[in-house]
Structure formats: structure tokens, C-alpha cells
N, C-alpha and C positions, 0 to 999 in steps of 0.2 A: 392303158385308164391310170390316173395319177391317184396315188396314195394318202395325199396331204388331206390333214384334219380338216373337218368344217370351219368355217370362219364363224357360225355361231358358237360360241364355248359356253354360252347359257345351259346347252342341253347336254346333258351325259347320255350312255346307251347303257340298259338295263340288259339281265340275262339274257332275255329272249329277243333281242336286236331293239327292243323298245327304247324311246327317245324320253328320258327322265328329266323334270327341271334341276338345275344346280343347288336349290334351297332342299331339293331330297336326298342329296347324297352328301351335302357337307355335314360334320359332325359339330354340335352346337354345346358349348359349356355352357355351364349354368352361372349367371351373373353373379357376382360378388355383394352382397349386402353392406350397404353402408350405412351405419349410426349416424343419423344427423345430432340427436341430440341426447346427450350421458348421463344427463341431471336425472335425478330421483324424480319417481311419479310423485303426483300429490296425492294419493291415497294407494297405503301399503295394504296388501293381503297376505296374510300368514299360512302356514300350511295347516293350521289349526281350523281356520276360516273354510279353506276348501275342505278338508276333512268333512265338517260338519253341513256343510251346503251338500256335499256328496250323499251322507246320510239324510239331509231333510228330502232330497230331491228321488229318494232310492222308494222303488215300489214294496208295497206291501208282500208278506211271505203267502205263499197260494195256500188257502186251506179249502179241506174237501167239504161238499157240502154234508149236512148233518142229513141222515137217513132216518126217515120217520116210515114206523112199521104198524101199518095200518092193520092186518088181521092176524091170524093165528099161521097161515101158509107163508106169507111172508117171512115170520118169525123163524118157521122152521128152515125156511131155503137161507134166512142169514145166517142160522147154527150153523147149518150143514155147510155153507160155504166158508165160514171161519174154524170149522173144525179141518175141514180140509187143508186150511192154509196151515195149521198148527201141524197137522201131520206131516205133509210135504216139509216144514221145517225140521221136524222133529227125525225125518229120515236123513236128510243131510248132514243136521248137525246135532245128532243124539248126544253129544257130549257136551252140549253149551248148556250149563245148568240154570240159565237164565229163562231157555224157550220153555223148560218143562215148568219154571215157577209161573210165567204168564199165561202156559194154557191150563194149569190149574186153578188159577186167580179167575180166568175168565171162566172156567165152569162153574168156580164158585160163585160168582157175579151173576151167573143164570142159575141160582138156586140149583144146579143138578151138584148133589153133594156126592153120589154114588159114582157119577163118572170124574168128578173133582178127587176123589180118593181113589179111584183106577188111576188115572193122569199120576197120583204120589207114589203109586206103588209101584207102576212101570220108571218113573225116573229113580226110587230108592233101588230098584233092580238094577239099572245101571250102574248106579254109585251108590251103594249102603253105607261107605264112609263119610259122606258129606254131611256135616253137622248141621250146616244151615238147611239143608233139605228135611231133617227130622224136626227141626225146630219150628220151621214154618209150618210142616206139616202138623205138628201137634197144635200151633197157635190157631190154624185153623178150624180145628176139632173143639178147643175151648173158647175161643170167640162164639160159635153157635152151639154152645151147651150139649156138644155130645163128649158128656163127660167120660163114660165107659170106652168109646173111642180114643179119646186121648189118653185114657191109662195104659190101654192097649199099645199107641202108638210110644208111649214114655217107656214101657217096659220092654219093648223089642229096643229102644233105642239103650239105654242103659244096659241092657245083655251084650248088645254087639259092642258099644263104644261105653266102656263102665270108667275109662280114663277122663270121660270129658265131663267135667263138673258142671258146665250148665245145663246137662240135662236133667242131673239131681237136684240142683236148685230150682228147677222151671217145676218139678214134677212134687217135689216137697213143698215148695209153695202152693201150688193146685189144692194140693190134698188138708192144707194148712187154711185157704181160703175158704173151702166146702166146710170144716168145721170136723174133718175128719183126721181128728190128731192121732189115732192109733193107726191107721194108714201112714202117716208120714212118720211116726215113729220107726214103723217098720221099715219104709223106706229108707230112713236114716240107719237103722240095723246092716239092711243088705248092703250100704253104702260105706258103712264103718269096715265089714270086712275086707272089702280090697284096702282098706289103710291109706285114707287120702292125705291130704296134706293139711298144716294148720288150721287153714281157714275151713276144711271141711268140718272138724271138730269141735272149731270154735261154732258154727252154725248150729251144731245139733245142742251142743251147750247153751247157745241162747235160746232156742227154743223150749227147753226144759225150763229153763230160765223163767221166762214169760209165764209159764202154767205155774211156778213154785213147787218146782217138784227137787226138792233141795238133795234126797237122796240118790235119786236118779243121776243128777249133775254130778255128786262126789262120785259115785260110779262109774260114770262117763270120764271124769277126771283122771281117774287112776287108771281105766283103759288108757285114754290119750298120753299118759305119761309113761306107761309101758311100752306104747308103738313109738311116740317121739320122744324118747328120752332128753330134753334139752333145755335149756334155763327157759325159753319161753313158755313151756307147757308149765314146768313146774310154777314157775311166779305166775302165771295167770290162776293156777289151783288155788295159793297161798292168797290172790288177791278177792278171790271169790270169797275165801273164808274170812279175811278182814273186812267184807264189805257186809258180811252176815253178825261180825263181832265176835266171832269165835277166834279170839289171839291164840286159844290153846292148842287147836286143830291148825292154825296159819302155822305155827313155830314146828309142829311136828309133820308139816309139809316139808318144811324148809330142811328141817333134819335127814328124813328120808331121803329129800333130792342130794343132799350133801353125802349120803352113803352110798347113792345110786351113781352120781357123777364124779365121784373121788378121781378117776384116771380117766376125765374127758378133757378135752384142751380148751373148753371155754367154763371150765369150772371157777375161775377168776371173775367171774359177771355172777356168778350163783353166789358166793363170797360177800361179793360188794349188796345185790339185793338182799342176803339175809341180813347184811350188818344196817342197811338200811330203814329194815323191817324192825331191828329191836330196837334204833335210834326213833322209830317214830313213836312205839309205844314206849319210849322215856329207860329206857333199859340200857342206859350209856355203858355199865361195867360188861353186860353180855357183848353191846356190839365190837367195844375194845377187844374182847377176849378174840371174838369171832376174826377180827382183821388179824391178830397176832397170830391166829393158827393159822389162818392163811397164808403169813409171811414166811410162817416157818417151815411150811409142808409146798407150798408152791415152789417149783422151779425158778429162777431168779430170772431170768428172760420172759416169763410169761406173768411176773410180778407189779409191773408198770403199772396198771391201772388201779390194783387195789392198795398200790403205795399213794396213788391222788387221793383217790377218796379217806384213806385214813389221814393224809395230812390235812385234808379240808376237816372232816370231823373233831380231829385233835386242836384245830384252831376254833373249834366252836366250842367244844367241851370239857376239851384236856386244860394241862397247867404246862407250866414253860417244861418241865421234864421231859413230858410228852410229846412235845411238839420238836424238841431236840431229837428224841429219839425216831420221831418221824423223818426228820430232816437226813438224819444217820441212814436212815433207810433208803432213802433217796440216792444218796451219794454212792452207799453199796451197789443198788439196781446198775447206775450208771458202769460203775466201776466192773460189775459181773459182764457188762454188755461190750465194755471195752476189751477184757483178757479173753471174751468168746473170738472177738473176731480177730484180735492178733494176741495170743498166749506166751509168743515170745517177747513183749513189749515189757522189758522187767522195771520201767520208771512207773508202769501202771500198777504191778504189784508194790513197788515199793510204797506209791501212796494208799494202797488197799491196805496194807497191813498196816500203816500209818494208823487210818482212821480207826482199825480196828484195835490197836494197840493205846489210843486216844479215849476209844468208848469204855475201853477196861474190861473187855469181855476177852477173859484167857483162852477158853476154849474155843472161839472164833477164830481167834489171832493166831492161834496156833493149825487153824484147819486151812486159814490163807496161806500160812507159811509153808505148810505139806503140799499145798496144790501149786505152790509158787515154783519151789524146788522139785518138783515133779518134772518141770518145762526143762529139759537139759538141754544145752544149746548142741545143735547137729552135727556140727564139725569141730575137731580136735587143733582147735586154734587157739591160742593163748587172749586174742583181742575181740574174740566171742565170748569167753568163760569172763572178763574182767568185771562186768557189770552182773553177772550171775552170781558171782561167787561173795558178793556183798548180801546177795540173802541170805547166804549160811552165817555170814557175820553177823548179821542183824538178828537172825534166829536164835544164833548161840547167847549174844548179850539180854534178848529178850527171855530166855529160860532162866539164864541167873539173877537177871536185874527185876525182872519183873514177875516172872512166874516162881521164884525163889526154888528152881528146881535142880540141884547141881545132878545128877543122876542124867536126866533129860539132855541137859547142857552139853554134860560129857558125851552122851549118843550123839548128838548131834553133830559135835567135832569129829568123834569117830566115823560117822557115814559121810561126813565132806569129805576126810581125807581118804575113804575109799572110793569115793566118786572120782576126785581127780584122778588124771592118766600121768602120773608123775615120770614117765619115759619120755613123752614129750614136752611136757612144763608142769611146773608147780609154784606155788604161791607160798611165799615164806611167812606172811600174815599169819596165814591161818597155824601153821608150825606153832610161830611165836606165842600167839593168843591162846591156844591150847594147853602149852607148856606154864605160861601164866596162870591161866585158870588152874590150873592141878597145884602151881606154887599157890595160889589163894587159897585153895583148899586144903594147905599144909600134907599136900600128898609129893615128895622132892622125889622119891624113886619115880613115880609116873611121869614126872615131868622131865626126870632124866632120860626116861626110856622116849618120850616122844621126841626130844630133840637128838637121842640118838638115832633114831628111826629115820628123821627127817636127815640128818647126815647122811645115813647110808642110801636115803633114795633121791634126795634132792640138795647137795650140799650146796648151800649159798652163803654167799658172806654175812648176811643178816642174820644166818642160823646160827654160823660160828659168833658172831659179835653177842647174840641174846646170852648163847650157852657159857661164854667165859665170862660175861659182865657177872651170871649167875654164882657160877664157880669162885669167881674173886669174892663174891659179898659173902659167901661162904668160909672163906679163906682155903679153900683147896687151891693149892699153888702148882702142885703137882698134876691137877686135873686141867688145868689154863694151859702149862707147858704142852701137855698132850694133844690137846685141842689146836694150839697154835700150831704143833708138829702137822696134824691133820688139815689144817688148814692152808699151810703153806705146799701140801703134798698135793691138795687138790688143785690150788691155783699159784703157783711158785713166780708168778707172772705179778701178784697182787702186792705191790708197794706199801701199802698201807698196813697190811698183815704183818709184814716184816717189820714196821718202824714200830705198831705196836708190840710185836713179840720182845724187841729191844727195849723200848720204854718199861716192860714189864720185868726183864731181867733187870736193868738200871734201878727202877724203883726199891728193887730186892736188895741191892747193894753187889749186885753181879756184874760188875763191872766188865771181867774177861769176857762171860758168855754174851755180856749184851751188845760187846766188840766183833765177837765171835760170829753172831747173829747177823751184824751189819755186813761181815765180810762173805758170809754165806749168800748175803743178799745181792751184793753189787758183784758179785761172779755168776749170776743167773744171765743165761744167754740173751733172755726177753723180759721187758721190765716194762709196765704201761705208764707207770709215771717215775723214772728213773732219775730228774731232778728232783725231785722229792725226797728219794731217799738218799741221796749224796748230801743235800742239805741237814736232812736228819740228823747224818753218820758225822758231818762235820760239825754240825753244834753239839752233838753228842762228845768229841773229843775237844772242842773250846770249852764246853761247860767241865770237863773233867782236868781242864788246866792243861793239854797235852799239846802244845806249840807243837814239837816235832812232829809228832803224828796227825797233827792235822795240816803241818807242812807238805806230809808226804801225800795227803790224801788229795792235796789239791793240784800236785804235782801228777798223780797218777791219773785224775779228773782231765786234767787237761792234756793227757794224752790220749786221751778218748775225744774231748773234743776241745774247740778252740774258740766258743762262744764269747762274745767280748762280756756278756753277764759273770761269768768265770772270771776272767782276767779282773775287772771289777771288785767282785767278792774278795779275790787273794789280794789283792792290793790293800783293800780296806783292812781285811785280818793284818797286814803285816805293820799297817800304821796304828792302827789300836791296839793297847795293852793288853795283854793276857789277865784274864779277871778269872779266877776259879771261887766257888763258893764251897765252904766247908762245912763243916756238919754242925760247929757253932752258929752259923749266919755270917761271919766274917767275913770279909773278900779281902784278897791280897793280888796287887800290882806287881809288875816286873817279870822277868825271867826266874826269880828265885821263889814264886808264888808256886809253882807245879811241888819243888821239892817240902815248901813248908806244908802244904795241903796235904801231902800225901803223909808229912810227921805225923800230922795233927788226925790225919784219917787212923793211922798206925797205934 
């Protein structure tokens, strides 16, 4: 049997051998759409139009038909059905407060107040801390004029939740609307036992004010200020007295407030209110005294507001001196704030003490100086002390020149010299200024003692120089020589000291001693400025007219150095004639000048 496929290929074979047409087995793909006209349509439809048409064509919401009750049986059936629905809801979601409220209000709408109260009580059993339940329960009783029931509800509410102020306000308002002022006052007294906030006390005061019970108001204010000793309470009391025209009583209130709140944080506001009260009464002197008292007793950081009000007051009622005092006070507050933030900022302290010195108040300036020098630099390094030490210097000058107090000046210098760590570093300026101060006070022994102590603790060139100048002015040559010896023992490399020592001996006519000093100097192994020393020695010999000695000095110098400037100076010396100045001022030239000068000196 042949297995060739059938000639008619328009039929296929199905799963059970059935023949299927070709159209049933071929897969047809969707034909792609072709846009013939791509231009915009003449009528455009916006999304807003589509939404609007959809809303217009929307069907109306279904509303349940109104049920009409014809007789008592239908009403009872309706009530039973609704109560069953509410009870089922309560069993499922008893924690949902709105279900209880709807249930109670429905019973109220049915005029069944006993059942409504029962629902409210059951709700409060589940959640007695819900303030909204108590409020709605009491409003239901008040709406239907069940006054005793409402009182009962309010009493229970304020007993269980005494910190809910709304219960007290509603209860008191109900009693006052009914004309039961005694009951309202009793409720207020119960509330005040719990010490409420300012609003509660203010509500009590307003009620008594409405009925003009002034003595009661004053007693309430007294209790109020004791319960809340704040600026708000005292100022309200004072304003109440002012409203009655009792200026003396208002002043007494402010005085008691200042005594009570002396150490409180916001006492600055009380001072401002007190001063403004006196200003309102045209007592400008009293107001100024209050401002000054506040500024003297308040901490500087808490006095900014007082300064601002004082400045405004002085601009309105004061003179030029008063305004300047206020401006100085404002700058003082700013400086206090700056030094509080950074007490080691000595530039601020300088500005602060300069302000006090300019103001002319010696005690305040002295106090600022004492506070400034109390902030010692933390590290024992001289670079940290350079600015600090000038505080002591200015302090001493202030005591001497402005305060005219020599004893305090001496004490300032003494304390400063004790404070400086002389083993690490020292300040010659302090020693010199202390010695000069004693000289101005005609106490030479004290000045010598200070300079001698300075040489023992901090031997510096400036101290030796000052000491030697003082002794030279006094004509104590032996002391000068001793001091030069001490200075050279301390610093043998200091060429300036050697030159000055030699010049001293030459000025005294001790040529040999001067020459010996120069010889000792150039024999030192280490010198800081040897060229200065050699030049001074050579100039000394030239001035003495010793050509041979000068020539030997040049030779000795050339043995040590071959610098071109030395050769040039040597050549200039040889070419120039020797000039020696005698005692009578005449000049001798030539080689015989030395002998003639020596003869004249003899």
C-alpha cells in the first residue's frame, strides 16, 4: 500500500483522524493598522471634558427608602431592631468610642433618657479616662435641663480627671449661668486646691471681678502669687490695683514681688515692669533708681534687657550724662559677654578696662583689672605671657597715675614679680618699671633691692644697663664697675658691655684700665660682635694718639682674619695723619703728636 500524501493539500488531519480545512490550521497574525490621515481632528476633546461627561452620565447614588412607622407595634419593632444592631456592633468593636456615642444619642433621640444614661455609663465603664465621653454625657444632661444629673456627672469627672481643665470650666460655667455663684465659687476653690496653671487662677479672678468682690480678688491674687511666684502673676496683681486707681497698693505689690523673686531667673523682667509702672506714674526718679538698682544687682549676662529699657527711658526723660551712662552700660554688657565666652582674650580685657578708666570709676576699673589678671596663661611659655604681662603693667600705671595710690602700685608690682616663673623666663620691663617707680617715690634703697633681686633671678642686659645708668647719675663709680663685672661674668660674649665698660674707664681718665678691659675682651674665646669690639679698641688707640699700638692692633687683627675691609681700614689709617685731641681741645698732627699730647696731659 502506498504511503504518499493525498494530492488535495487543502485538508489536514485532526487528532482523531478527522479532516480539517487549511484555514483551521493556519496561524493568522493581526493586520497592522495604517494611518491614512495624520492631520489633527477639527474638534479637539480635552481630558476635562471627558471627566465632566462621565460625571454627568453617572447614575445617582442609591438611597434607602424612608421607613414610615404607622403604629406602636412597628415603632417597638424598629427600636428592637436598632438596639440589636447597636448591641451587635458593641460586642464586636466595644473599644470604638464612636459606636457608644451613636448608640447613646439614638436613645436620646428616642426620648429614652434612662437607656441613654445606661449606654453612657457602660461606655465609661470601658474607658473612664476619655474626656470626650464625659463632656458629651454632661452636655446631654445639660441640654435637657437635668441639672442634678449634670452636676453628678461633672463631680465624677473632676474627681477622676482633675487635670482636665475643660471639665472645671464647663462645670463652673453651668453653675454661673444658673445664677449659683456660691456653687461656682465652691467649684473654683476645689480646683484651686489642685494648683492649676495661670489660666485657672485668672478665670477665678475674672469671675470675682465681674461681681466686684475686690477683697476676694486681692486674696486670690495673694494665693496666686504664692502658688506661681512668677512675673506674670505679680504684674497682673499690680495692674489690677492700677485699674482701681490704687497706686500705693500697686507699688507695695511690686515691692513684695522684688523681695520674693530676688533670686529668680526672670527677675530682670520684673525690674523692667516696675520701672515702667513708675514711669507711668510720672515718677522718673523712682524709675531711674529702679533701673540702676537692677543693673547693680543683676548678673551682667542677665541685664541686657534692662539696659535696653534703661536706654529708651533715658532718651525720653534723661539728660546727656544719663544717656552716656546708659551707652557705657550697654558696652559693659557686651564686654562681659565677650570675656565670659573667652576669658583668655586679653584684647577684650584691655578694651574693657579702658572703658572703665574713661568712665572715671576707680573701683569698677580696679575690679576689672583684678578679674583680668586672675586669668593666668595655662602654659609656661613666654609667647603666651607677652599680652598678659601688659595687664599688670597697665594696672600698676593706673594705680599710680589715676588712683594716686603708691601702696597699691607697689603691691601690684610685688604680686606680678611673684607670679612670673623666673626660672623659665622673665620680663626685664617689669623689673625696670618697679625700680623706676621706687626712684620716683625717693626710695633708692628699695630700687637697688629690686634691681639686685632682678640680677640674681633674671640677669639680663637691660637690667644691668638700667642699674648702671642709675648709679652713674648718682656718681657711684665703684658700684658701676662692680655691675659691669657682674654683667661680664654673666655674659662674657657681650661685646657691647665690654665696650661700655672701657668707655667708662676712658671717661674717667683711666686709660690703662680701659686698655686692660679691651685686652680682656679680645682674649675671650667667643664673642657675639667681635668686629664692633676691635673697631672700638682701634678707635680708642687712635683717639689716644698711639700710632704704634694701633698698628700692632691691626697686625694682631690681621693674624685672626684676612678680610678685605680690615686691609682697607689699615691702609686708610696709614695714609691719614694721626690726630690726638688734648684736654684743652687743640689738635696735634704728625708723629710728634703723641709725645706733645702726653706732655700736655702730664
